[in-house]
Phi, psi and omega in degrees: 000318180296326179293322178295318178297320180295318179296318179297316180295318179297318178298316179297319179295318180295317179297316179298316179296320179296319177297317178299316180296316179301311181297319180300310183288328179285315185281337184294331180267352181289136182283128176266124181285134176292147181303324180292327179290324181286321182290154178293141180288138178236153181238133173282117187284319181211147181228110181232159171261106187296341178287346182263359180281130179248341180206144177230134176240122177256120180238131171238165182308329185247003180202158179221134179231128178246135180229135179239152176283130180225101184066235178268352184248191180230149181227132174281130179241351177209132009274351177231169174253121186198153176289134180262155176284113182299324181297322180291321178294315178299318178299318179294317178295323175296318178300316179297315183292332180268005183297119180236146174252145177255001176212135179251127184241119178272096181213141176258356180274094183286336181295329180301331183248010182060033179266348175288330174230077189296152175293320178219138173233125178244126177247129177249123175255126184264164180299332179270015178070011171288147181234134176240139175239138175238121179252130175251124182255221184281160170281154177288166184304328179278354183056033178260355180200174181228143181283135185228141176224138176239161179287346182268347184235142177281333185277162171258140180243148171262106180283136184276014182232104180287345178289344180303325181299312180288329179291333181256359175274071184257145175221182186299330181291322179287323187275341184297140174281138180283000000 
């Protein structure tokens, strides 16, 4: 009886070892996908140095707000003159700089994406007099993203953050310091 138990155990050990060898040789040549390959491709829509921004213009179809850098702070100069909340401006510049698209669309037809009459247009004037424009158009049909176009890129991007529209729909009431 002890011999049968030993034989059964020996057979199980041999089968287990054979399985291990099989898995090792089969799996060693299998390609492991890199995390970046598996993840969805993203595009950096705009890259600015926020310390170099001297003026920001927020335009919506019915209003325009201009903010200028004044010393260490920011000042609203249009439609009213008022001190702006520096934290809100910094947050907005961070949002712009982190703007990513998850789809790149090579199209020159801006009307298709409502970029000919954008929901929001943000213009950044830099200290070296360079000017950048960010246009926010329509949401995609699934409403999971918003179409974005910049003056630095020929392509239209589908930004994966629909909150960008509300984050960039700033006016003097949001920006005013209390």
